[in-house]
N, C-alpha and C positions, 0 to 999 in steps of 0.2 A: 928405656929402648925396654931398663931392667924391669922386672910385674913381682910385687912380692904376693906370692900364694899359701898359701891355706895347702895343709894334703889332700888330696881326693884320699876318698874313705867309698865304700861300698854307699849304697842310697838302699829307699826304700823297695825298690822295682830291681834293683842290678847288687848281684852279690860275685864283689870280686874274689879269687883267693890271695893269699898277701903276697906268694910273683908278682901277681899283675900288678898287684897295686906298686909295691916294690919300684915295676919301672916304669909307671905309667911315675912316679910321683922323683926318680931319679931323673927319665926326660925332662921335668917341670924345671929341675933340679940346676942341670946345669943343659937348659932353654934349651933342647937338639929337638928333631925329629923321633918320635915313640913309632917305630913299625911292626904294624902287628899281622899277621899270620892264622892260622889256624882253619882246618871244618869248615865249611861251612854249618852255620848253625850253633858255634861257639861263644858267638853274645860282641862279634868284631865289633860293629854296625852300633852295635847300643853301649860299647863301650864310653863312647866319646858324646853318648845324650847323655851317660852316668856321670860325665868326666865334666860336664855343663854344669851337670844339673848340682851335683856338691860342691863347685867352685862357686856358682851363681854366676854366671859366664852366659854368652849369648854362642850357641854353634850355629855355622857358618861352614853349611855340607858343601860337595862340588864330587859329585861320582861321575867318577870314569867310566866311560865306552870304551869300544875297540879307533870310533872313527874321532875319540879326543886327542884336543892337540893340547902341547903347553901355551903355547902364546893363548889362548879360552880361558884359559884362569887368568890370565893377567890382563887383559882387557880385547873389548873386540872395539873394531873400526864400521864406524854403518855407511860403510861409500852410496849405498842404495838406496836408505831414506836421504842425502843429503842431494843427491841427486834426482828422487822423486821432489824434494821442496825446492831446489831449483828450477825444475819443468812449471809446478807453481805460484812458484813468485813470493813462496814463505819469508820473510827475515828471518834474518841471522847465518844466511846460510854460509857467510863470509869465515863464523866462529865454530871453525875443524872441530871446539872442547866442549861442543854441543851432539855432535855426534860419536862422540868415546863414549862405551861403558864397559868397568868395569868388569872382570871377575871375579869369581869366585877369588881366588889365588888374591887379588887386587882390594877385593872387599877388605879380605881382614885384613889388609894393611892399611888399608886407607882411616880405618876405623877409629873411634873416638877411645872408645875399651877394650882389652885385649878379649882376647875371642879366642873361641876354641874351633881350628878349622880342621876338618877330616875329610881326607879326598880318598875318598871309602871307593877300592876294588883296584889300586895303582895297574898291577898287573892285567888287566881287560888289554889298558892302553898300549901301544908298541911299543920295540922295544928301546926306541931313542928317546918316549918321553922319559923316565926320570931322569933323567940327561941334561936333558931339556931345562928342566927347575932349579939344575943346582946351585947356580947361581942366585936366581931369586933367595931360597931357602936359605942360603948360604948369610948374604951378608941385607937378605930382605928387604931388598926394593928391587925395582925394575921403570927403567924409560920407556915412557911413549912419544914414539921418534916424529910423529905428525901434530901434536905441539909443544915435541919438547921440554914434557916437566920430566921428574926423575918424581915416583913413589915410592917413598919408604915410611919404613914399617914404623907408626904413631906410636904404634908397641909391640912384640915381638908377639904373637897370636904364637899359643899351645897348637901341634901340630902332631895331630897322630893320622899315619895310613893305614889300610888294611890292603889286606892281599890274602888269594885262595890259592896262592904259590901255582897255577896257571904257567908263568914263565917266569924262564931268576928275572930277577936284581942282575946291572951294574954293578960293580965293584962299589967303583968307584962312592956311589946311590948311598948302595952297602955303609959304608963307611963312616957319612954322616948322619945314620941314625941309632936310636937302640932300639935293639931288637927284645919280639916277646914272642916265645909263639903260643897258644892260651891251648895248653891240653883237655882233651872234654873232661867231661867235670864226672870222678871217683861218685860212689855212691853217696854218700855222707855230706859231699860237699849239691848233689845236684837235687835231695831232700831239700837243702836250705834254699836254695833255688824257687822248686817249685812253693814250696811256704814262703816265699813272699809272694808272689801270684794267688794261690790260696790257701790260708794262714788256718780256715776250719776245716782242711780239706780230712775227710774217715784215717787216719792211720793208715789198714789193712784194707782201703781204696788204695792210697798211697805204695805200698810197698809191695802189692801185688803187682801194681803197674808199673812199676819200675823194677820189677821184676820180668818183667814179659820184655818190658823195656831194650834193661841191657842181655837178654840172652835174644832178645831179636839182632842187637847189632856184634856179638857172639859169632851167632852165621857166618861163616867163610864165605860162601852165597852169594851173600847180599850184597849187590851192584852198589846203592843207595842207602849208608848206615841213618839210620831216625837219627834227630836233633833236640838239644836240647826245647825247642819253640819246640817242636813236634809233640813231644813228650808234654809238657804243659795243656795244649790244645788238649790230647788226646783227653788228660785229667781234668779239661771241663767239660770235657763231651760223656766225661761218662757220669759225670757228679750231674750233666745234665736232666742226660740219661738217663742215669738212676738205674743204675745195669749193679745186681749183686755180684758183691766183689768173686764168692764162688766158680761166675760161670765165666768171669777176663780168658781165663789162661784155655780153656778147654773152644769156647768158642770167640774171642778175641773178636768180642763188638766195635763196632765203629773203625775197624781196626787199616782200615784205608786213608786215618788221619796220619796217621802214623808212616805204613806202609807208604811210597809214591809209584812204585813201579810193579807191573802189573808180572814179569817173574820172576822178580824177589815176594810177591803175594802167593804169587803157586808155588813158591819155595820152604814159607813159613806154612799154608797147609799141610805144605805134602809133609812138616817135619810134624805138625801136630798132630793126625790122624795117625 
């Protein structure tokens, strides 16, 4: 159950703060799930991809929706397919194991090698969802009633859980996690992040684009603050469009890449005028 891991470090496409690096490595060392919160666009989901890349491990992603049940992450018994096969005389219908399909958690447990398991946006599910996973995440096993088989993790997966803080998570669940809140990058870290994507970006273009970007984020009446990914997309659009930097602050070219709400666009244009 114990796996030796090298420490997680930033990758060529993901720049992590020292605090985030420390949280990931503490969670790995203590073999506890890492719960990541932060506003949309701060790289929560990309973190799991970066950890997998850095440690050279497979990434298993469980995308959570409002209708997702904890059971789905363990296994699903396809009774409909079994009934269908029985009606048409298929062989092996008596073998229930043929109709058991492991979910993402089951897949991570059953893997022959240690994997990174991302449980993405856990707060989208109902309030009981996190509590329903407590036993499995603690014991790293679950029981399949139909086949009387216990699936026990061959290698304890590195579990990363993201939340957009849409609803509070249960205290019992929080106690079992290492918690980290990803702060929005300051300008120094943001420049480093952008340059990992566009190492040859013109200095003045980057400086002016970031100045406008942080100015927009500072406007109190802007409802949807632009995210890191939107700044990266905007800089790419500006480079492709060949926009002179002196026009950025006055004309806000391609601003729809950064601002996604009509009322926010109106607020910004009013400030510019």
